[in-house]
C-alpha positions in Angstrom: 1.3 -15.1 -15.4 1.9 -11.6 -16.3 4.5 -9.9 -13.9 3.4 -6.4 -13.0 5.7 -3.8 -14.7 7.6 -1.9 -12.2 9.4 1.5 -12.2 12.7 -0.4 -11.8 12.8 -1.5 -15.3 12.0 2.2 -16.5 14.4 3.9 -14.4 17.5 1.8 -13.7 18.5 1.0 -17.3 21.6 3.0 -17.5 23.7 0.4 -15.8 26.6 0.4 -18.5 27.8 -2.5 -20.4 26.3 -6.0 -19.5 28.7 -8.0 -17.2 27.9 -10.9 -19.3 30.1 -11.1 -22.6 30.1 -14.7 -23.7 28.1 -15.8 -26.8 27.6 -19.5 -26.8 25.0 -20.6 -24.3 27.1 -22.8 -22.0 29.8 -20.2 -21.5 27.1 -17.5 -20.9 25.4 -19.7 -18.3 28.9 -20.2 -16.6 29.7 -16.6 -16.6 26.4 -15.6 -15.2 26.5 -18.0 -12.3 30.0 -16.7 -11.6 28.9 -13.2 -11.6 25.8 -13.6 -9.6 27.9 -15.2 -6.9 30.2 -12.1 -6.8 30.4 -9.1 -4.3 29.7 -6.7 -7.1 26.4 -8.5 -8.0 25.4 -8.4 -4.2 26.4 -4.7 -4.0 24.2 -3.9 -7.2 21.1 -5.9 -5.9 21.4 -4.0 -2.3 21.3 -0.7 -4.4 18.3 -1.7 -6.4 16.4 -2.9 -3.4 17.3 0.3 -1.5 15.9 2.4 -4.4 12.9 0.0 -5.1 12.2 -2.0 -1.9 8.8 -3.2 -3.2 9.7 -4.7 -6.6 7.4 -7.7 -6.8 5.0 -8.8 -9.2 1.4 -9.2 -8.3 1.7 -13.0 -8.8 4.5 -13.1 -6.1 2.5 -11.2 -3.7 -0.2 -13.9 -4.0 2.2 -16.6 -3.6 1.8 -17.7 -7.2 5.7 -17.6 -8.1 8.8 -17.3 -6.1 9.9 -14.1 -4.4 12.0 -11.8 -6.5 15.3 -11.0 -4.7 17.0 -9.0 -7.5 15.8 -7.6 -10.8 18.9 -6.4 -12.6 18.1 -3.7 -15.0 18.9 -4.0 -18.5 21.6 -2.1 -20.2 20.8 0.2 -23.1 22.5 -1.1 -26.3 24.4 1.6 -28.0 24.0 -0.3 -31.3 20.2 0.3 -31.2 20.3 4.1 -30.8 19.8 4.7 -34.5 16.6 2.4 -34.7 15.2 3.3 -31.3 11.8 4.9 -30.5 11.6 7.1 -27.3 10.3 3.8 -25.6 10.9 0.2 -26.5 9.7 -2.9 -25.0 10.5 -6.6 -24.9 7.9 -9.1 -23.5 9.7 -12.4 -22.4 8.5 -15.8 -21.1 10.8 -17.7 -18.7 10.9 -20.4 -16.1 12.6 -20.2 -12.5 14.7 -23.1 -11.3 14.1 -24.3 -7.7 17.5 -22.7 -6.8 16.2 -19.2 -8.0 17.7 -18.9 -11.5 15.9 -17.7 -14.5 15.9 -20.2 -17.4 14.3 -21.1 -20.6 14.0 -17.5 -21.6 11.8 -17.0 -24.8 10.6 -14.0 -26.7 6.9 -13.3 -26.7 6.9 -9.9 -28.5 8.9 -6.9 -29.1 8.6 -3.7 -31.0 12.4 -3.6 -31.9 14.4 -6.7 -32.3 17.5 -4.8 -31.7 16.6 -4.9 -27.9 15.8 -8.7 -27.3 19.5 -9.6 -26.6 19.8 -6.7 -23.9 16.6 -7.7 -22.4 17.3 -11.5 -22.2 20.8 -10.8 -20.6 19.0 -8.5 -17.9 16.5 -11.2 -17.3 19.3 -13.9 -16.8 20.6 -11.8 -13.9 17.4 -11.7 -12.0 17.5 -13.9 -8.9 14.5 -15.4 -7.1 14.3 -17.0 -3.6 14.8 -20.7 -3.7 11.6 -22.7 -3.7 10.6 -26.3 -3.7 9.5 -26.4 -7.5 10.6 -23.1 -9.0 8.0 -21.8 -11.4 7.2 -22.0 -15.2 5.9 -19.7 -17.9 6.2 -16.5 -16.0 5.9 -13.2 -18.1 7.5 -9.8 -18.0 8.0 -6.8 -20.0 11.4 -5.1 -19.9 11.1 -1.4 -21.2 14.0 0.5 -22.5 13.3 4.4 -22.3 15.5 6.7 -24.4 16.2 9.8 -22.4 17.8 12.6 -24.3 
């Protein structure tokens, strides 16, 4: 299922450094769950929902996937500026657990490998409404737009 591209991914990317710093998968998952239960995460999600109240994919509107509660925008990686075009995109495939966390994130396609890690870290911070079965093989495109 292809998630509809929203303005959220294009406009809210200047978020600063990613709150996730760990490098090994187990530590990163623990760090993510801790951050996602923090007041800071709740505040950021409220701000995003306020600016973009209708950030849902077409699939969610038809009831084919869980409802997206928070779509955390990516951070523009400084290390990628020298190789970046004006607009870069990363296509990802992922699953959603029954408790609403993204998991099993895989790269589908990208036009610049430098942006993959930032896109994955962003998707790790998305939160969905809890559902009976979660969802598998959802697709999304995370877009980085260089302004300057």
